[in-house]
PDBQT receptor file of N, H, CA, C and O in Angstrom, charges set to zero:
ATOM      1  N   TYR A   1     -24.360  29.514  -6.682  1.00  0.00    +0.000 N 
ATOM      2  CA  TYR A   1     -23.615  30.700  -6.326  1.00  0.00    +0.000 C 
ATOM      3  C   TYR A   1     -24.390  31.930  -6.752  1.00  0.00    +0.000 C 
ATOM      4  O   TYR A   1     -25.481  31.823  -7.313  1.00  0.00    +0.000 OA
ATOM      5  N   ALA A   2     -23.835  33.083  -6.489  1.00  0.00    +0.000 N 
ATOM      6  H   ALA A   2     -22.949  33.170  -6.034  1.00  0.00    +0.000 HD
ATOM      7  CA  ALA A   2     -24.534  34.333  -6.799  1.00  0.00    +0.000 C 
ATOM      8  C   ALA A   2     -24.831  34.440  -8.292  1.00  0.00    +0.000 C 
ATOM      9  O   ALA A   2     -24.173  33.811  -9.121  1.00  0.00    +0.000 OA
ATOM     10  N   SER A   3     -25.815  35.233  -8.605  1.00  0.00    +0.000 N 
ATOM     11  H   SER A   3     -26.349  35.744  -7.932  1.00  0.00    +0.000 HD
ATOM     12  CA  SER A   3     -26.164  35.439 -10.002  1.00  0.00    +0.000 C 
ATOM     13  C   SER A   3     -24.961  35.957 -10.771  1.00  0.00    +0.000 C 
ATOM     14  O   SER A   3     -24.208  36.793 -10.272  1.00  0.00    +0.000 OA
ATOM     15  N   ARG A   4     -24.785  35.462 -11.978  1.00  0.00    +0.000 N 
ATOM     16  H   ARG A   4     -25.398  34.784 -12.384  1.00  0.00    +0.000 HD
ATOM     17  CA  ARG A   4     -23.632  35.876 -12.787  1.00  0.00    +0.000 C 
ATOM     18  C   ARG A   4     -23.694  37.358 -13.127  1.00  0.00    +0.000 C 
ATOM     19  O   ARG A   4     -22.677  37.958 -13.477  1.00  0.00    +0.000 OA
ATOM     20  N   GLN A   5     -24.847  37.936 -13.029  1.00  0.00    +0.000 N 
ATOM     21  H   GLN A   5     -25.673  37.448 -12.745  1.00  0.00    +0.000 HD
ATOM     22  CA  GLN A   5     -25.007  39.362 -13.319  1.00  0.00    +0.000 C 
ATOM     23  C   GLN A   5     -24.157  40.212 -12.378  1.00  0.00    +0.000 C 
ATOM     24  O   GLN A   5     -23.703  41.291 -12.760  1.00  0.00    +0.000 OA
ATOM     25  N   TYR A   6     -23.938  39.737 -11.156  1.00  0.00    +0.000 N 
ATOM     26  H   TYR A   6     -24.307  38.860 -10.846  1.00  0.00    +0.000 HD
ATOM     27  CA  TYR A   6     -23.246  40.528 -10.146  1.00  0.00    +0.000 C 
ATOM     28  C   TYR A   6     -21.776  40.154  -9.970  1.00  0.00    +0.000 C 
ATOM     29  O   TYR A   6     -21.103  40.707  -9.100  1.00  0.00    +0.000 OA
ATOM     30  N   LEU A   7     -21.265  39.225 -10.780  1.00  0.00    +0.000 N 
ATOM     31  H   LEU A   7     -21.811  38.776 -11.487  1.00  0.00    +0.000 HD
ATOM     32  CA  LEU A   7     -19.875  38.822 -10.657  1.00  0.00    +0.000 C 
ATOM     33  C   LEU A   7     -18.966  39.743 -11.456  1.00  0.00    +0.000 C 
ATOM     34  O   LEU A   7     -19.360  40.270 -12.497  1.00  0.00    +0.000 OA
ATOM     35  N   ASP A   8     -17.740  39.935 -10.959  1.00  0.00    +0.000 N 
ATOM     36  H   ASP A   8     -17.420  39.507 -10.114  1.00  0.00    +0.000 HD
ATOM     37  CA  ASP A   8     -16.740  40.669 -11.727  1.00  0.00    +0.000 C 
ATOM     38  C   ASP A   8     -16.451  39.917 -13.017  1.00  0.00    +0.000 C 
ATOM     39  O   ASP A   8     -16.642  38.703 -13.095  1.00  0.00    +0.000 OA
ATOM     40  N   ALA A   9     -15.992  40.639 -14.021  1.00  0.00    +0.000 N 
ATOM     41  H   ALA A   9     -15.837  41.625 -13.958  1.00  0.00    +0.000 HD
ATOM     42  CA  ALA A   9     -15.697  40.025 -15.314  1.00  0.00    +0.000 C 
ATOM     43  C   ALA A   9     -14.631  38.945 -15.177  1.00  0.00    +0.000 C 
ATOM     44  O   ALA A   9     -14.732  37.900 -15.821  1.00  0.00    +0.000 OA
ATOM     45  N   LYS A  10     -13.609  39.175 -14.351  1.00  0.00    +0.000 N 
ATOM     46  H   LYS A  10     -13.526  40.023 -13.828  1.00  0.00    +0.000 HD
ATOM     47  CA  LYS A  10     -12.545  38.179 -14.212  1.00  0.00    +0.000 C 
ATOM     48  C   LYS A  10     -13.062  36.907 -13.553  1.00  0.00    +0.000 C 
ATOM     49  O   LYS A  10     -12.623  35.811 -13.899  1.00  0.00    +0.000 OA
ATOM     50  N   ILE A  11     -13.994  37.040 -12.605  1.00  0.00    +0.000 N 
ATOM     51  H   ILE A  11     -14.351  37.931 -12.324  1.00  0.00    +0.000 HD
ATOM     52  CA  ILE A  11     -14.571  35.863 -11.964  1.00  0.00    +0.000 C 
ATOM     53  C   ILE A  11     -15.451  35.114 -12.954  1.00  0.00    +0.000 C 
ATOM     54  O   ILE A  11     -15.407  33.885 -13.021  1.00  0.00    +0.000 OA
ATOM     55  N   ARG A  12     -16.246  35.846 -13.718  1.00  0.00    +0.000 N 
ATOM     56  H   ARG A  12     -16.281  36.844 -13.663  1.00  0.00    +0.000 HD
ATOM     57  CA  ARG A  12     -17.109  35.231 -14.725  1.00  0.00    +0.000 C 
ATOM     58  C   ARG A  12     -16.267  34.475 -15.752  1.00  0.00    +0.000 C 
ATOM     59  O   ARG A  12     -16.618  33.363 -16.146  1.00  0.00    +0.000 OA
ATOM     60  N   THR A  13     -15.161  35.073 -16.184  1.00  0.00    +0.000 N 
ATOM     61  H   THR A  13     -14.875  35.976 -15.863  1.00  0.00    +0.000 HD
ATOM     62  CA  THR A  13     -14.277  34.427 -17.147  1.00  0.00    +0.000 C 
ATOM     63  C   THR A  13     -13.682  33.156 -16.553  1.00  0.00    +0.000 C 
ATOM     64  O   THR A  13     -13.601  32.131 -17.230  1.00  0.00    +0.000 OA
ATOM     65  N   PHE A  14     -13.267  33.219 -15.291  1.00  0.00    +0.000 N 
ATOM     66  H   PHE A  14     -13.333  34.051 -14.741  1.00  0.00    +0.000 HD
ATOM     67  CA  PHE A  14     -12.687  32.055 -14.629  1.00  0.00    +0.000 C 
ATOM     68  C   PHE A  14     -13.712  30.933 -14.493  1.00  0.00    +0.000 C 
ATOM     69  O   PHE A  14     -13.385  29.768 -14.721  1.00  0.00    +0.000 OA
ATOM     70  N   VAL A  15     -14.935  31.265 -14.128  1.00  0.00    +0.000 N 
ATOM     71  H   VAL A  15     -15.201  32.211 -13.943  1.00  0.00    +0.000 HD
ATOM     72  CA  VAL A  15     -15.994  30.260 -14.011  1.00  0.00    +0.000 C 
ATOM     73  C   VAL A  15     -16.268  29.616 -15.373  1.00  0.00    +0.000 C 
ATOM     74  O   VAL A  15     -16.427  28.399 -15.462  1.00  0.00    +0.000 OA
ATOM     75  N   ASP A  16     -16.322  30.421 -16.421  1.00  0.00    +0.000 N 
ATOM     76  H   ASP A  16     -16.193  31.410 -16.349  1.00  0.00    +0.000 HD
ATOM     77  CA  ASP A  16     -16.525  29.877 -17.765  1.00  0.00    +0.000 C 
ATOM     78  C   ASP A  16     -15.383  28.941 -18.149  1.00  0.00    +0.000 C 
ATOM     79  O   ASP A  16     -15.612  27.881 -18.731  1.00  0.00    +0.000 OA
ATOM     80  N   PHE A  17     -14.143  29.339 -17.819  1.00  0.00    +0.000 N 
ATOM     81  H   PHE A  17     -13.957  30.200 -17.346  1.00  0.00    +0.000 HD
ATOM     82  CA  PHE A  17     -12.983  28.496 -18.102  1.00  0.00    +0.000 C 
ATOM     83  C   PHE A  17     -13.104  27.159 -17.375  1.00  0.00    +0.000 C 
ATOM     84  O   PHE A  17     -12.876  26.105 -17.969  1.00  0.00    +0.000 OA
ATOM     85  N   LEU A  18     -13.462  27.201 -16.096  1.00  0.00    +0.000 N 
ATOM     86  H   LEU A  18     -13.647  28.058 -15.614  1.00  0.00    +0.000 HD
ATOM     87  CA  LEU A  18     -13.591  25.965 -15.329  1.00  0.00    +0.000 C 
ATOM     88  C   LEU A  18     -14.678  25.062 -15.896  1.00  0.00    +0.000 C 
ATOM     89  O   LEU A  18     -14.522  23.842 -15.930  1.00  0.00    +0.000 OA
ATOM     90  N   ARG A  19     -15.776  25.661 -16.339  1.00  0.00    +0.000 N 
ATOM     91  H   ARG A  19     -15.903  26.652 -16.312  1.00  0.00    +0.000 HD
ATOM     92  CA  ARG A  19     -16.880  24.858 -16.883  1.00  0.00    +0.000 C 
ATOM     93  C   ARG A  19     -16.447  24.105 -18.133  1.00  0.00    +0.000 C 
ATOM     94  O   ARG A  19     -16.987  23.039 -18.427  1.00  0.00    +0.000 OA
ATOM     95  N   GLU A  20     -15.483  24.643 -18.870  1.00  0.00    +0.000 N 
ATOM     96  H   GLU A  20     -15.044  25.509 -18.631  1.00  0.00    +0.000 HD
ATOM     97  CA  GLU A  20     -14.969  23.952 -20.053  1.00  0.00    +0.000 C 
ATOM     98  C   GLU A  20     -13.819  23.014 -19.712  1.00  0.00    +0.000 C 
ATOM     99  O   GLU A  20     -13.751  21.901 -20.233  1.00  0.00    +0.000 OA
ATOM    100  N   ALA A  21     -12.925  23.450 -18.852  1.00  0.00    +0.000 N 
ATOM    101  H   ALA A  21     -12.980  24.355 -18.429  1.00  0.00    +0.000 HD
ATOM    102  CA  ALA A  21     -11.689  22.714 -18.600  1.00  0.00    +0.000 C 
ATOM    103  C   ALA A  21     -11.885  21.490 -17.710  1.00  0.00    +0.000 C 
ATOM    104  O   ALA A  21     -11.262  20.454 -17.944  1.00  0.00    +0.000 OA
ATOM    105  N   VAL A  22     -12.733  21.592 -16.706  1.00  0.00    +0.000 N 
ATOM    106  H   VAL A  22     -13.239  22.433 -16.516  1.00  0.00    +0.000 HD
ATOM    107  CA  VAL A  22     -12.858  20.498 -15.741  1.00  0.00    +0.000 C 
ATOM    108  C   VAL A  22     -13.401  19.217 -16.384  1.00  0.00    +0.000 C 
ATOM    109  O   VAL A  22     -12.812  18.158 -16.166  1.00  0.00    +0.000 OA
ATOM    110  N   PRO A  23     -14.480  19.249 -17.156  1.00  0.00    +0.000 N 
ATOM    111  CA  PRO A  23     -14.951  17.996 -17.769  1.00  0.00    +0.000 C 
ATOM    112  C   PRO A  23     -13.908  17.361 -18.694  1.00  0.00    +0.000 C 
ATOM    113  O   PRO A  23     -13.773  16.137 -18.726  1.00  0.00    +0.000 OA
ATOM    114  N   LYS A  24     -13.172  18.186 -19.445  1.00  0.00    +0.000 N 
ATOM    115  H   LYS A  24     -13.282  19.179 -19.419  1.00  0.00    +0.000 HD
ATOM    116  CA  LYS A  24     -12.124  17.652 -20.319  1.00  0.00    +0.000 C 
ATOM    117  C   LYS A  24     -11.031  16.987 -19.501  1.00  0.00    +0.000 C 
ATOM    118  O   LYS A  24     -10.580  15.893 -19.838  1.00  0.00    +0.000 OA
ATOM    119  N   ALA A  25     -10.601  17.641 -18.428  1.00  0.00    +0.000 N 
ATOM    120  H   ALA A  25     -10.968  18.530 -18.154  1.00  0.00    +0.000 HD
ATOM    121  CA  ALA A  25      -9.548  17.084 -17.581  1.00  0.00    +0.000 C 
ATOM    122  C   ALA A  25     -10.006  15.779 -16.938  1.00  0.00    +0.000 C 
ATOM    123  O   ALA A  25      -9.232  14.824 -16.862  1.00  0.00    +0.000 OA
ATOM    124  N   LEU A  26     -11.248  15.728 -16.478  1.00  0.00    +0.000 N 
ATOM    125  H   LEU A  26     -11.876  16.503 -16.540  1.00  0.00    +0.000 HD
ATOM    126  CA  LEU A  26     -11.766  14.501 -15.872  1.00  0.00    +0.000 C 
ATOM    127  C   LEU A  26     -11.827  13.371 -16.896  1.00  0.00    +0.000 C 
ATOM    128  O   LEU A  26     -11.495  12.228 -16.581  1.00  0.00    +0.000 OA
ATOM    129  N   ALA A  27     -12.247  13.682 -18.108  1.00  0.00    +0.000 N 
ATOM    130  H   ALA A  27     -12.517  14.610 -18.364  1.00  0.00    +0.000 HD
ATOM    131  CA  ALA A  27     -12.322  12.660 -19.148  1.00  0.00    +0.000 C 
ATOM    132  C   ALA A  27     -10.931  12.138 -19.500  1.00  0.00    +0.000 C 
ATOM    133  O   ALA A  27     -10.747  10.936 -19.693  1.00  0.00    +0.000 OA
ATOM    134  N   GLU A  28      -9.954  13.040 -19.584  1.00  0.00    +0.000 N 
ATOM    135  H   GLU A  28     -10.104  14.016 -19.427  1.00  0.00    +0.000 HD
ATOM    136  CA  GLU A  28      -8.586  12.617 -19.888  1.00  0.00    +0.000 C 
ATOM    137  C   GLU A  28      -8.021  11.759 -18.758  1.00  0.00    +0.000 C 
ATOM    138  O   GLU A  28      -7.356  10.755 -19.017  1.00  0.00    +0.000 OA
ATOM    139  N   ASP A  29      -8.276  12.143 -17.518  1.00  0.00    +0.000 N 
ATOM    140  H   ASP A  29      -8.815  12.958 -17.308  1.00  0.00    +0.000 HD
ATOM    141  CA  ASP A  29      -7.796  11.356 -16.383  1.00  0.00    +0.000 C 
ATOM    142  C   ASP A  29      -8.442   9.976 -16.371  1.00  0.00    +0.000 C 
ATOM    143  O   ASP A  29      -7.771   8.976 -16.115  1.00  0.00    +0.000 OA
ATOM    144  N   GLU A  30      -9.733   9.919 -16.644  1.00  0.00    +0.000 N 
ATOM    145  H   GLU A  30     -10.278  10.732 -16.852  1.00  0.00    +0.000 HD
ATOM    146  CA  GLU A  30     -10.423   8.633 -16.659  1.00  0.00    +0.000 C 
ATOM    147  C   GLU A  30      -9.863   7.743 -17.759  1.00  0.00    +0.000 C 
ATOM    148  O   GLU A  30      -9.677   6.543 -17.557  1.00  0.00    +0.000 OA
ATOM    149  N   ALA A  31      -9.592   8.330 -18.925  1.00  0.00    +0.000 N 
ATOM    150  H   ALA A  31      -9.743   9.304 -19.089  1.00  0.00    +0.000 HD
ATOM    151  CA  ALA A  31      -9.037   7.554 -20.032  1.00  0.00    +0.000 C 
ATOM    152  C   ALA A  31      -7.639   7.043 -19.682  1.00  0.00    +0.000 C 
ATOM    153  O   ALA A  31      -7.276   5.928 -20.054  1.00  0.00    +0.000 OA
ATOM    154  N   ALA A  32      -6.859   7.852 -18.971  1.00  0.00    +0.000 N 
ATOM    155  H   ALA A  32      -7.154   8.758 -18.668  1.00  0.00    +0.000 HD
ATOM    156  CA  ALA A  32      -5.510   7.437 -18.590  1.00  0.00    +0.000 C 
ATOM    157  C   ALA A  32      -5.548   6.334 -17.528  1.00  0.00    +0.000 C 
ATOM    158  O   ALA A  32      -4.713   5.429 -17.542  1.00  0.00    +0.000 OA
ATOM    159  N   LEU A  33      -6.510   6.407 -16.615  1.00  0.00    +0.000 N 
ATOM    160  H   LEU A  33      -7.188   7.142 -16.604  1.00  0.00    +0.000 HD
ATOM    161  CA  LEU A  33      -6.593   5.417 -15.545  1.00  0.00    +0.000 C 
ATOM    162  C   LEU A  33      -7.229   4.113 -16.007  1.00  0.00    +0.000 C 
ATOM    163  O   LEU A  33      -6.905   3.046 -15.488  1.00  0.00    +0.000 OA
ATOM    164  N   CYS A  34      -8.122   4.192 -16.969  1.00  0.00    +0.000 N 
ATOM    165  H   CYS A  34      -8.386   5.059 -17.391  1.00  0.00    +0.000 HD
ATOM    166  CA  CYS A  34      -8.846   3.011 -17.451  1.00  0.00    +0.000 C 
ATOM    167  C   CYS A  34      -8.699   2.906 -18.967  1.00  0.00    +0.000 C 
ATOM    168  O   CYS A  34      -9.659   3.162 -19.694  1.00  0.00    +0.000 OA
ATOM    169  N   PRO A  35      -7.525   2.537 -19.453  1.00  0.00    +0.000 N 
ATOM    170  CA  PRO A  35      -7.333   2.506 -20.911  1.00  0.00    +0.000 C 
ATOM    171  C   PRO A  35      -8.237   1.493 -21.613  1.00  0.00    +0.000 C 
ATOM    172  O   PRO A  35      -8.532   1.651 -22.798  1.00  0.00    +0.000 OA
ATOM    173  N   SER A  36      -8.683   0.450 -20.898  1.00  0.00    +0.000 N 
ATOM    174  H   SER A  36      -8.443   0.321 -19.936  1.00  0.00    +0.000 HD
ATOM    175  CA  SER A  36      -9.555  -0.542 -21.529  1.00  0.00    +0.000 C 
ATOM    176  C   SER A  36     -10.983  -0.040 -21.683  1.00  0.00    +0.000 C 
ATOM    177  O   SER A  36     -11.769  -0.646 -22.412  1.00  0.00    +0.000 OA
ATOM    178  N   ALA A  37     -11.337   1.057 -21.011  1.00  0.00    +0.000 N 
ATOM    179  H   ALA A  37     -10.699   1.549 -20.418  1.00  0.00    +0.000 HD
ATOM    180  CA  ALA A  37     -12.698   1.585 -21.091  1.00  0.00    +0.000 C 
ATOM    181  C   ALA A  37     -12.957   2.259 -22.429  1.00  0.00    +0.000 C 
ATOM    182  O   ALA A  37     -14.102   2.344 -22.875  1.00  0.00    +0.000 OA
ATOM    183  N   ARG A  38     -11.906   2.734 -23.062  1.00  0.00    +0.000 N 
ATOM    184  H   ARG A  38     -10.976   2.665 -22.699  1.00  0.00    +0.000 HD
ATOM    185  CA  ARG A  38     -12.049   3.406 -24.364  1.00  0.00    +0.000 C 
ATOM    186  C   ARG A  38     -11.459   2.520 -25.454  1.00  0.00    +0.000 C 
ATOM    187  O   ARG A  38     -10.410   1.908 -25.253  1.00  0.00    +0.000 OA
ATOM    188  N   PRO A  39     -12.116   2.447 -26.594  1.00  0.00    +0.000 N 
ATOM    189  CA  PRO A  39     -11.577   1.613 -27.682  1.00  0.00    +0.000 C 
ATOM    190  C   PRO A  39     -10.315   2.196 -28.288  1.00  0.00    +0.000 C 
ATOM    191  O   PRO A  39      -9.745   1.612 -29.210  1.00  0.00    +0.000 OA
TER     192      PRO A  39
Protein backbone atom coordinates (compact mmCIF):
# COMPACT_ATOMS: atom_id res chain seq x y z
CA TYR A 1 0.00 0.00 0.00
CA ALA A 2 1.01 3.64 -0.07
CA SER A 3 3.91 4.81 2.01
CA ARG A 4 2.93 5.31 5.63
CA GLN A 5 4.37 8.81 5.41
CA TYR A 6 1.34 9.91 3.37
CA LEU A 7 -1.41 8.22 5.40
CA ASP A 8 -3.72 10.10 7.74
CA ALA A 9 -3.01 9.54 11.42
CA LYS A 10 -6.30 7.67 11.92
CA ILE A 11 -5.51 5.31 9.04
CA ARG A 12 -1.99 4.73 10.35
CA THR A 13 -3.39 3.98 13.81
CA PHE A 14 -5.94 1.56 12.35
CA VAL A 15 -3.27 -0.26 10.32
CA ASP A 16 -1.08 -0.56 13.43
CA PHE A 17 -4.07 -1.92 15.37
CA LEU A 18 -4.77 -4.52 12.68
CA ARG A 19 -1.13 -5.60 12.58
CA GLU A 20 -1.37 -6.43 16.29
CA ALA A 21 -4.95 -7.69 16.52
CA VAL A 22 -5.20 -9.97 13.49
CA PRO A 23 -2.39 -12.43 14.39
CA LYS A 24 -3.74 -12.72 17.96
CA ALA A 25 -7.27 -13.34 16.71
CA LEU A 26 -6.06 -15.96 14.23
CA ALA A 27 -4.06 -17.73 16.93
CA GLU A 28 -7.04 -17.75 19.29
CA ASP A 29 -9.34 -19.08 16.56
CA GLU A 30 -6.85 -21.81 15.66
CA ALA A 31 -6.54 -22.81 19.31
CA ALA A 32 -10.33 -22.95 19.64
CA LEU A 33 -10.75 -25.04 16.48
CA CYS A 34 -7.85 -27.41 17.20
CA PRO A 35 -7.62 -27.83 20.97
CA SER A 36 -5.34 -30.87 20.57
CA ALA A 37 -2.75 -28.76 18.70
CA ARG A 38 -1.85 -26.87 21.88
CA PRO A 39 -0.74 -28.59 25.08
